[in-house]
C-alpha positions, 0 to 999 in steps of 0.5 A: 909449894913456896919457891924460895931461893933457900928453903931455910928462908923463914916464911916471915920473910916470904910474907913480908915480901908478898906484902911489899909486891902486893902493895900492902902497908905493913902498919895497917894489917888485916888481923887474922884470929886464931884459936890457939888450938894445935892444928896446921891443916888448912881447914883449921887455918881457914876456920881460924882466920877473919878473912872473907873466903869465897866458895867456887865449885869446879867441874871434872877438868876444869882449871882453877888457874893456868901457868903464867896467870897472875896469882890473885888468890889463895885456894884451899881444896874443900871437896874433890881432887886437884892435880898440879902440872907444869907445861914444858918447853917441848909442849909436853905436861908434867904432873908435880902433885896432887891436892886433896880435901883440906889442903892448900892448892899452892904457895908460890913465891912470885907474881905469877902462877908457875904451874897450872891447877885442875880439878880431876873430879867435881871439886869445891874450892874456897878462895881468898885474895892473895893480898888479903891473906898475906896481909892478915898472916903477917899480923899474927905469929901464931898463924906464920908458924902454922903457914911455915909447917904448911909450907915444910910439908910441901918441901918434904913431899917435893924432897921425896919425889926427887928420891922416887925419881932418882933412886927408887924403882917402880915397886918402891915409887908406888909403895911410897906414893900410897903411903903419902896419900894414906898419910895425908887422908889420915891427917884430914881425919878421913872416915874408914879404911879406904882412901880415894885415888881418882886420878888417871893411871897416866897421871900417876905414871907422869908424876912418878916417872913411870909408864902406864903399863908399869903402874898397872903391873905393880898394882896388879902385883900388890893386890895378888900379894895382899899388900893392898885392896881395891874397891870400885874405880877409886877406893884403896885400902893399904892392908900391909903398911909395914910391907909397903914401908919396907918396899918404899925404903929399899934403894936398888942400885938400878932403878930400872931393875923393875922393868928388866925382871920377867914381866908381872902378870897382865893387869885386869880390867878392874880398878882405878888405875886401869882407866886411861 
């Protein structure tokens, strides 16, 4: 996500400021080539641009960068899964997002990373020096518009997370989370009906502000109602998107109402969300 004082601030202003921060002369930008296609996914941005992308492979739990590190590169996930988290003053870890294939890991405003990025599974990245990337972007208005769309998508996810934590109950929070992951997979042209959720149950709970037990109960409840189907450890298919959307859009008067009801049936030992 890009951090700016005003979320309506045009991306071109941010790009120009990045150029200033990284010492680039505005009269000699590295030109970025686009093919004119109406695509905004990072994969298309990478293919369109004339900058030196580098490959990097990471093992599970290996970090791409840590909170407080200098922001030296722009990263795109090519395969695998990445979690973003912040370390709070009390030493606790707060998960703030997940990145899947063909997504930028982060757009941050500032010289240092404000959070950490860690591979959840075996992951392959593409990276380019931040200075080169933003200098190239400043020389291509079409590419700036694509970057603006990517930044807006991240802001929309942040706004939806605020709604989830503040207003949705547990069922609504998890339904919204599933729908978002499913939509992101569809955007990048995922094959088949199943999408992968390789993150741990605890990461989902942390991200949504729930307990591990509540996440397990809700997933089990959704499976019994035939709203979702789980395959193997990580695969999930949304069977009834309309019902899940209705659950996600329902805002109860008390967010904790889900936990005040009679407990759902205990979760069984299968399914990716049941792994600690």
